[in-house]
MIBAVEX-728930 format. One record per residue (C-alpha): residue in one letter; x negated, y, z. Coordinates in nm, 3 decimals, padded with zeros to 5 digits, always signed. Each point is the difference from the previous one (the first is absolute). Layout:
// residues N
+-----+---------+---------+---------+
| res |       x |       y |       z |
+-----+---------+---------+---------+
|   A |       X |       Y |       Z |
...
+-----+---------+---------+---------+
***
This chain:
// residues 386
+-----+---------+---------+---------+
| res |       x |       y |       z |
+-----+---------+---------+---------+
|   X | +30.469 | -02.765 | +13.802 |
|   X | +00.167 | -00.191 | -00.326 |
|   X | -00.073 | +00.107 | -00.392 |
|   X | +00.314 | +00.149 | -00.157 |
|   X | +00.190 | -00.202 | -00.226 |
|   X | -00.128 | +00.076 | -00.393 |
|   X | +00.216 | -00.057 | -00.252 |
|   X | -00.047 | -00.226 | -00.275 |
|   X | +00.039 | +00.378 | -00.237 |
|   X | -00.036 | +00.309 | +00.053 |
|   X | +00.278 | +00.241 | -00.131 |
|   X | -00.103 | +00.245 | -00.308 |
|   X | -00.154 | +00.314 | +00.052 |
|   X | +00.308 | +00.296 | +00.015 |
|   X | -00.002 | +00.089 | -00.381 |
|   X | -00.164 | -00.307 | -00.122 |
|   X | +00.201 | -00.218 | -00.266 |
|   X | -00.107 | -00.411 | +00.097 |
|   X | -00.218 | -00.106 | -00.274 |
|   X | +00.246 | -00.273 | -00.173 |
|   X | -00.217 | -00.309 | -00.159 |
|   X | +00.090 | +00.062 | -00.400 |
|   X | +00.299 | -00.231 | -00.121 |
|   X | -00.062 | -00.392 | -00.161 |
|   X | +00.066 | +00.113 | -00.300 |
|   X | -00.195 | +00.299 | -00.059 |
|   X | -00.313 | -00.254 | +00.092 |
|   X | +00.105 | -00.245 | -00.261 |
|   X | +00.051 | +00.284 | -00.253 |
|   X | -00.378 | +00.137 | +00.093 |
|   X | -00.122 | -00.366 | -00.024 |
|   X | +00.172 | -00.086 | -00.356 |
|   X | -00.114 | +00.363 | -00.123 |
|   X | -00.360 | -00.091 | +00.092 |
|   X | +00.007 | -00.326 | -00.131 |
|   X | +00.142 | +00.149 | -00.309 |
|   X | -00.340 | +00.214 | -00.015 |
|   X | -00.226 | -00.246 | +00.088 |
|   X | -00.312 | -00.031 | -00.273 |
|   X | +00.060 | -00.434 | +00.018 |
|   X | +00.261 | -00.194 | -00.130 |
|   X | +00.198 | -00.135 | +00.281 |
|   X | +00.271 | -00.330 | -00.038 |
|   X | +00.304 | -00.168 | +00.207 |
|   X | +00.064 | -00.298 | -00.149 |
|   X | +00.219 | -00.256 | +00.136 |
|   X | -00.059 | -00.415 | +00.011 |
|   X | +00.061 | -00.019 | -00.348 |
|   X | -00.275 | +00.261 | -00.106 |
|   X | +00.302 | +00.245 | -00.076 |
|   X | -00.068 | +00.333 | +00.015 |
|   X | +00.200 | +00.224 | +00.240 |
|   X | -00.205 | +00.300 | +00.002 |
|   X | -00.284 | +00.109 | -00.211 |
|   X | -00.159 | +00.382 | +00.028 |
|   X | -00.108 | +00.199 | -00.247 |
|   X | -00.337 | -00.096 | +00.005 |
|   X | +00.074 | -00.372 | -00.030 |
|   X | +00.220 | +00.083 | -00.335 |
|   X | -00.325 | +00.200 | -00.110 |
|   X | -00.246 | -00.327 | +00.040 |
|   X | +00.255 | -00.174 | -00.149 |
|   X | +00.082 | +00.201 | -00.331 |
|   X | +00.366 | -00.016 | +00.096 |
|   X | +00.228 | +00.310 | -00.010 |
|   X | +00.146 | +00.113 | +00.311 |
|   X | +00.299 | -00.178 | +00.165 |
|   X | -00.043 | -00.306 | -00.248 |
|   X | -00.154 | -00.243 | +00.240 |
|   X | +00.299 | -00.065 | +00.276 |
|   X | +00.194 | -00.295 | +00.009 |
|   X | -00.275 | -00.177 | -00.239 |
|   X | -00.235 | -00.326 | +00.094 |
|   X | -00.321 | +00.110 | -00.042 |
|   X | -00.134 | -00.243 | -00.211 |
|   X | +00.286 | +00.001 | -00.240 |
|   X | -00.142 | +00.330 | -00.128 |
|   X | -00.328 | -00.090 | +00.062 |
|   X | -00.064 | -00.338 | -00.116 |
|   X | -00.365 | -00.009 | +00.017 |
|   X | +00.031 | +00.007 | +00.367 |
|   X | +00.143 | -00.369 | +00.002 |
|   X | -00.244 | -00.246 | +00.149 |
|   X | -00.278 | +00.265 | +00.012 |
|   X | -00.172 | +00.085 | +00.379 |
|   X | +00.238 | +00.305 | +00.060 |
|   X | +00.313 | -00.288 | +00.004 |
|   X | -00.208 | -00.244 | +00.209 |
|   X | -00.025 | +00.251 | +00.248 |
|   X | +00.322 | +00.103 | +00.030 |
|   X | +00.079 | -00.333 | +00.006 |
|   X | -00.219 | -00.022 | +00.341 |
|   X | +00.074 | +00.274 | +00.150 |
|   X | +00.350 | -00.074 | -00.013 |
|   X | -00.057 | -00.348 | +00.123 |
|   X | -00.208 | +00.057 | +00.221 |
|   X | +00.069 | +00.335 | +00.144 |
|   X | -00.372 | +00.126 | -00.009 |
|   X | -00.101 | +00.340 | -00.201 |
|   X | -00.280 | +00.006 | -00.288 |
|   X | -00.219 | +00.270 | -00.141 |
|   X | -00.138 | -00.052 | -00.339 |
|   X | -00.104 | +00.127 | -00.344 |
|   X | +00.144 | -00.174 | -00.323 |
|   X | -00.048 | +00.079 | -00.391 |
|   X | +00.354 | +00.005 | -00.199 |
|   X | -00.114 | -00.055 | -00.388 |
|   X | +00.327 | +00.175 | -00.184 |
|   X | -00.158 | +00.347 | +00.190 |
|   X | -00.309 | -00.109 | +00.014 |
|   X | +00.013 | +00.176 | +00.324 |
|   X | -00.160 | -00.146 | +00.347 |
|   X | +00.225 | +00.042 | +00.308 |
|   X | -00.093 | +00.011 | +00.366 |
|   X | +00.298 | -00.167 | +00.199 |
|   X | +00.104 | -00.019 | +00.324 |
|   X | +00.325 | -00.273 | +00.108 |
|   X | +00.165 | +00.055 | +00.316 |
|   X | +00.282 | -00.260 | +00.118 |
|   X | +00.373 | +00.117 | +00.110 |
|   X | +00.367 | -00.082 | +00.057 |
|   X | +00.089 | +00.042 | -00.324 |
|   X | -00.298 | -00.147 | -00.175 |
|   X | -00.315 | +00.211 | -00.101 |
|   X | -00.143 | +00.312 | +00.048 |
|   X | -00.222 | +00.084 | -00.283 |
|   X | -00.322 | +00.321 | -00.035 |
|   X | -00.124 | -00.001 | -00.324 |
|   X | -00.298 | +00.266 | -00.130 |
|   X | -00.183 | -00.029 | -00.306 |
|   X | -00.336 | -00.016 | +00.001 |
|   X | -00.095 | -00.023 | -00.351 |
|   X | -00.231 | +00.277 | +00.027 |
|   X | -00.188 | -00.099 | +00.323 |
|   X | -00.060 | -00.365 | -00.153 |
|   X | -00.125 | +00.141 | -00.342 |
|   X | -00.227 | +00.274 | +00.182 |
|   X | -00.106 | -00.313 | +00.206 |
|   X | -00.067 | -00.181 | -00.304 |
|   X | -00.247 | +00.218 | -00.151 |
|   X | -00.161 | +00.107 | +00.290 |
|   X | -00.073 | -00.398 | +00.025 |
|   X | -00.063 | -00.030 | -00.406 |
|   X | -00.269 | +00.277 | +00.128 |
|   X | -00.148 | -00.192 | +00.250 |
|   X | -00.003 | -00.276 | -00.157 |
|   X | -00.210 | +00.154 | -00.259 |
|   X | -00.259 | +00.128 | +00.226 |
|   X | -00.284 | -00.132 | +00.193 |
|   X | +00.113 | +00.118 | +00.343 |
|   X | +00.230 | -00.168 | +00.238 |
|   X | +00.281 | +00.201 | +00.166 |
|   X | +00.128 | -00.003 | +00.327 |
|   X | +00.287 | +00.109 | +00.254 |
|   X | -00.035 | -00.047 | +00.379 |
|   X | +00.273 | +00.023 | +00.215 |
|   X | -00.196 | +00.136 | +00.331 |
|   X | +00.284 | -00.105 | +00.238 |
|   X | +00.047 | -00.347 | -00.097 |
|   X | -00.329 | -00.028 | -00.158 |
|   X | +00.137 | -00.160 | -00.307 |
|   X | -00.204 | +00.060 | -00.327 |
|   X | +00.166 | -00.013 | -00.321 |
|   X | -00.286 | -00.067 | -00.312 |
|   X | -00.004 | +00.022 | -00.405 |
|   X | -00.083 | -00.305 | -00.191 |
|   X | -00.356 | +00.180 | -00.025 |
|   X | -00.061 | +00.010 | +00.289 |
|   X | +00.034 | -00.421 | +00.107 |
|   X | -00.178 | -00.052 | -00.345 |
|   X | -00.328 | +00.160 | +00.167 |
|   X | +00.031 | -00.199 | +00.291 |
|   X | +00.025 | -00.285 | -00.201 |
|   X | +00.361 | -00.104 | +00.084 |
|   X | +00.357 | +00.128 | -00.113 |
|   X | +00.227 | +00.192 | +00.178 |
|   X | +00.224 | -00.267 | +00.111 |
|   X | -00.318 | -00.211 | +00.191 |
|   X | -00.107 | +00.342 | +00.218 |
|   X | +00.163 | +00.071 | +00.312 |
|   X | +00.167 | +00.304 | -00.002 |
|   X | -00.092 | +00.109 | +00.291 |
|   X | -00.353 | +00.264 | +00.151 |
|   X | -00.129 | -00.305 | +00.265 |
|   X | -00.016 | -00.210 | -00.346 |
|   X | -00.176 | +00.263 | -00.172 |
|   X | -00.225 | +00.078 | +00.313 |
|   X | -00.110 | -00.387 | +00.002 |
|   X | -00.136 | +00.059 | -00.299 |
|   X | -00.232 | +00.311 | +00.095 |
|   X | -00.382 | -00.069 | +00.010 |
|   X | -00.077 | -00.024 | +00.396 |
|   X | -00.314 | +00.265 | -00.114 |
|   X | +00.215 | +00.237 | -00.135 |
|   X | +00.362 | -00.039 | +00.249 |
|   X | -00.146 | +00.272 | +00.261 |
|   X | -00.064 | +00.240 | -00.287 |
|   X | +00.370 | -00.104 | -00.206 |
|   X | +00.146 | +00.089 | +00.390 |
|   X | -00.140 | +00.365 | +00.039 |
|   X | +00.066 | +00.132 | -00.368 |
|   X | +00.373 | -00.130 | +00.054 |
|   X | -00.019 | +00.144 | +00.364 |
|   X | -00.145 | +00.320 | -00.106 |
|   X | +00.306 | +00.071 | -00.323 |
|   X | +00.258 | -00.093 | +00.233 |
|   X | -00.078 | +00.300 | +00.237 |
|   X | -00.036 | +00.217 | -00.278 |
|   X | -00.366 | +00.069 | -00.001 |
|   X | -00.080 | -00.135 | -00.372 |
|   X | +00.234 | +00.054 | -00.299 |
|   X | +00.000 | -00.333 | -00.132 |
|   X | -00.156 | -00.324 | +00.077 |
|   X | -00.308 | -00.112 | -00.212 |
|   X | -00.271 | -00.322 | +00.078 |
|   X | -00.110 | -00.251 | -00.122 |
|   X | -00.055 | -00.334 | +00.161 |
|   X | -00.021 | -00.355 | -00.094 |
|   X | +00.341 | -00.235 | +00.075 |
|   X | +00.025 | -00.346 | -00.062 |
|   X | +00.102 | -00.187 | -00.352 |
|   X | +00.222 | -00.283 | -00.020 |
|   X | -00.323 | -00.245 | -00.126 |
|   X | -00.168 | +00.109 | +00.326 |
|   X | -00.234 | +00.234 | -00.122 |
|   X | +00.014 | +00.423 | +00.103 |
|   X | +00.085 | +00.236 | -00.237 |
|   X | -00.128 | +00.361 | +00.019 |
|   X | +00.358 | +00.229 | -00.037 |
|   X | +00.055 | +00.362 | +00.055 |
|   X | +00.345 | +00.084 | +00.167 |
|   X | +00.115 | +00.345 | -00.038 |
|   X | +00.328 | +00.082 | +00.194 |
|   X | +00.154 | +00.278 | +00.163 |
|   X | +00.358 | +00.060 | +00.222 |
|   X | +00.278 | +00.066 | -00.181 |
|   X | +00.256 | +00.031 | +00.288 |
|   X | -00.040 | +00.066 | +00.346 |
|   X | +00.263 | -00.012 | +00.285 |
|   X | +00.120 | +00.301 | +00.214 |
|   X | -00.267 | -00.034 | +00.228 |
|   X | -00.272 | -00.003 | -00.256 |
|   X | -00.044 | -00.398 | +00.001 |
|   X | -00.074 | -00.154 | -00.337 |
|   X | +00.297 | -00.176 | -00.155 |
|   X | -00.111 | -00.094 | -00.336 |
|   X | -00.360 | +00.000 | -00.204 |
|   X | -00.052 | -00.113 | -00.362 |
|   X | -00.311 | -00.024 | -00.181 |
|   X | -00.156 | -00.174 | -00.274 |
|   X | -00.291 | -00.281 | +00.030 |
|   X | -00.270 | -00.002 | -00.245 |
|   X | -00.308 | -00.316 | -00.058 |
|   X | -00.332 | +00.132 | +00.017 |
|   X | -00.143 | -00.286 | -00.012 |
|   X | -00.200 | -00.019 | -00.306 |
|   X | -00.084 | +00.338 | +00.056 |
|   X | -00.160 | -00.109 | +00.358 |
|   X | -00.171 | -00.341 | -00.225 |
|   X | -00.149 | +00.279 | -00.242 |
|   X | -00.127 | +00.214 | +00.257 |
|   X | -00.191 | -00.260 | +00.200 |
|   X | -00.115 | -00.127 | -00.321 |
|   X | -00.161 | +00.353 | -00.052 |
|   X | -00.100 | -00.016 | +00.328 |
|   X | -00.192 | -00.317 | -00.023 |
|   X | -00.178 | +00.164 | -00.308 |
|   X | -00.103 | +00.278 | +00.167 |
|   X | -00.125 | -00.213 | +00.275 |
|   X | -00.164 | -00.192 | -00.228 |
|   X | -00.153 | +00.341 | -00.168 |
|   X | -00.095 | +00.085 | +00.309 |
|   X | -00.231 | -00.329 | +00.050 |
|   X | -00.122 | +00.067 | -00.322 |
|   X | -00.088 | +00.347 | +00.083 |
|   X | -00.188 | -00.081 | +00.326 |
|   X | -00.230 | -00.244 | -00.144 |
|   X | -00.120 | +00.240 | -00.221 |
|   X | +00.009 | +00.317 | +00.243 |
|   X | +00.259 | +00.203 | -00.199 |
|   X | +00.287 | +00.168 | +00.056 |
|   X | +00.286 | +00.101 | -00.241 |
|   X | +00.089 | +00.419 | +00.008 |
|   X | +00.306 | +00.186 | -00.120 |
|   X | +00.012 | +00.368 | -00.037 |
|   X | +00.291 | +00.205 | -00.070 |
|   X | -00.146 | +00.308 | -00.111 |
|   X | +00.352 | +00.231 | +00.028 |
|   X | +00.044 | -00.091 | +00.347 |
|   X | -00.341 | -00.031 | +00.105 |
|   X | +00.053 | -00.393 | +00.163 |
|   X | -00.210 | -00.259 | +00.038 |
|   X | +00.072 | -00.356 | +00.001 |
|   X | -00.217 | -00.304 | +00.072 |
|   X | +00.195 | -00.266 | -00.156 |
|   X | -00.229 | -00.240 | +00.125 |
|   X | -00.356 | -00.141 | +00.120 |
|   X | -00.185 | +00.059 | +00.372 |
|   X | -00.102 | +00.300 | +00.137 |
|   X | -00.343 | -00.149 | +00.084 |
|   X | -00.063 | -00.026 | -00.374 |
|   X | -00.029 | +00.417 | -00.062 |
|   X | +00.164 | +00.146 | +00.305 |
|   X | +00.197 | +00.200 | -00.243 |
|   X | +00.378 | -00.139 | +00.086 |
|   X | +00.033 | +00.233 | +00.294 |
|   X | +00.055 | +00.336 | -00.184 |
|   X | +00.352 | +00.010 | -00.178 |
|   X | -00.042 | +00.313 | -00.148 |
|   X | -00.212 | +00.138 | -00.296 |
|   X | -00.193 | +00.280 | +00.234 |
|   X | -00.069 | -00.293 | +00.247 |
|   X | -00.115 | -00.239 | -00.234 |
|   X | -00.266 | +00.293 | -00.160 |
|   X | -00.121 | +00.149 | +00.355 |
|   X | -00.102 | -00.389 | +00.063 |
|   X | -00.195 | +00.063 | -00.231 |
|   X | -00.379 | +00.060 | +00.030 |
|   X | -00.068 | +00.385 | -00.001 |
|   X | -00.293 | -00.036 | -00.297 |
|   X | +00.271 | -00.229 | -00.175 |
|   X | +00.352 | +00.195 | +00.042 |
|   X | -00.011 | +00.237 | -00.237 |
|   X | -00.069 | -00.203 | -00.315 |
|   X | +00.253 | -00.289 | +00.144 |
|   X | +00.275 | +00.274 | +00.045 |
|   X | -00.066 | +00.152 | -00.369 |
|   X | +00.013 | -00.342 | -00.120 |
|   X | +00.348 | -00.139 | +00.109 |
|   X | +00.113 | +00.366 | -00.048 |
|   X | -00.111 | -00.037 | -00.389 |
|   X | +00.157 | -00.412 | -00.019 |
|   X | +00.327 | +00.172 | +00.145 |
|   X | +00.036 | +00.262 | -00.288 |
|   X | -00.071 | -00.262 | -00.298 |
|   X | -00.316 | +00.198 | -00.081 |
|   X | -00.191 | -00.372 | +00.109 |
|   X | +00.125 | -00.363 | -00.087 |
|   X | -00.186 | -00.170 | +00.275 |
|   X | -00.204 | +00.088 | +00.276 |
|   X | -00.306 | -00.195 | +00.120 |
|   X | -00.184 | +00.150 | +00.248 |
|   X | -00.206 | -00.116 | +00.303 |
|   X | -00.012 | +00.202 | +00.326 |
|   X | -00.085 | +00.004 | +00.373 |
|   X | +00.235 | +00.023 | +00.292 |
|   X | -00.097 | +00.250 | +00.258 |
|   X | -00.109 | -00.206 | +00.362 |
|   X | -00.136 | +00.231 | +00.272 |
|   X | -00.072 | -00.299 | +00.230 |
|   X | -00.125 | -00.252 | -00.339 |
|   X | -00.173 | +00.042 | -00.286 |
|   X | +00.227 | +00.062 | -00.245 |
|   X | +00.216 | -00.258 | -00.172 |
|   X | +00.010 | -00.041 | -00.447 |
|   X | +00.286 | -00.045 | -00.205 |
|   X | +00.089 | -00.045 | -00.322 |
|   X | +00.326 | +00.121 | -00.130 |
|   X | +00.136 | -00.099 | -00.335 |
|   X | +00.349 | +00.203 | -00.071 |
|   X | +00.244 | +00.070 | -00.280 |
|   X | +00.286 | +00.197 | -00.079 |
|   X | +00.352 | -00.147 | -00.015 |
|   X | +00.154 | +00.320 | -00.132 |
|   X | +00.385 | -00.176 | -00.045 |
|   X | -00.030 | -00.068 | +00.400 |
|   X | -00.201 | +00.308 | +00.069 |
|   X | -00.251 | -00.124 | +00.139 |
|   X | -00.360 | -00.080 | +00.022 |
|   X | -00.093 | -00.327 | +00.112 |
|   X | -00.341 | -00.194 | +00.080 |
|   X | -00.217 | -00.247 | +00.170 |
|   X | -00.251 | +00.070 | +00.273 |
|   X | -00.301 | -00.213 | +00.059 |
|   X | -00.226 | -00.013 | +00.310 |
|   X | -00.377 | +00.032 | -00.196 |
|   X | -00.191 | +00.042 | +00.308 |
|   X | -00.186 | -00.279 | +00.014 |
|   X | -00.088 | +00.019 | -00.339 |
|   X | -00.122 | +00.321 | +00.011 |
|   X | -00.215 | -00.149 | +00.293 |
|   X | -00.206 | -00.251 | -00.237 |
|   X | -00.016 | +00.248 | -00.249 |
|   X | -00.205 | +00.228 | +00.248 |
|   X | -00.190 | -00.298 | +00.054 |
|   X | -00.146 | -00.093 | -00.339 |
+-----+---------+---------+---------+
***
């Protein structure tokens, strides 16, 4: 069976009128009406840089009355353009036919503009947008960031490009121009032992499991050493599929804080060694919460570092000494005693009781009681032998 011939076009249904395309003149008028209403300046220039057309916004941006520029040379009306980067761009596009896009400051108006210059048969099509307010906001932000101790970054997740503030670069010991603006370069700086944690925190935030990324880790400084930094960031923009597109955040140098913490820890280690040599522990009791903290000293000294509450610590005391110790500590916490100095025994069902000497005082400003406990069991044994 042969297929029937199919006509190239079907006749309109009965009673239906064929839709005619809009006339060319109608489209042109609509396009011109749109251009007249655009919030950006539109300029058509001939090859001598005479104005062939300028829309209303172009007159506003150039501070000229409507209809006053057509037929006049641009550089005669605005002599400050002669020799400027704008004039040089006009010449390059006319000569090479390659469009250009750039920002330029025009001193007579104290204004910044973004310009897009395109070649056309008659000369040039130029689109201008006054970006002065945006530039001033950027300058204020840059000044604020410059005065801050925190660096700022803006990461394009799709391209991997990372824009950083000058402070960010200084934390790493360089300048913005010396830092490669790509995520791979940043990852190469992260300490190998920290990289897995960084990736895990980032992935969790990208999946929406955390409101932000906040992580301390080490990065390589320009001098070859390692710096501790705190990185805070969050996704600012996601695509239709929820994939992150843009991340912004801050970088804080924590190196000095870590050095101080390490120095404090070394001091505590030395104190612990000294206390260990003397068979002592340091304790802190917070009467409001009942919490007991054992700051330094070995467990073997008094075995008092196991209880973490006041009641548990007192319960570890020999029944014959328990109430006297409790009463003394409570009196000290109330401020009835300036210092508590006492000796008591620790209960031990499997061994002979161990003797402890406690000296404690009240730290009213900090709301705590601090003391030193010393194992005096051997001293007691020697006393009993004499």
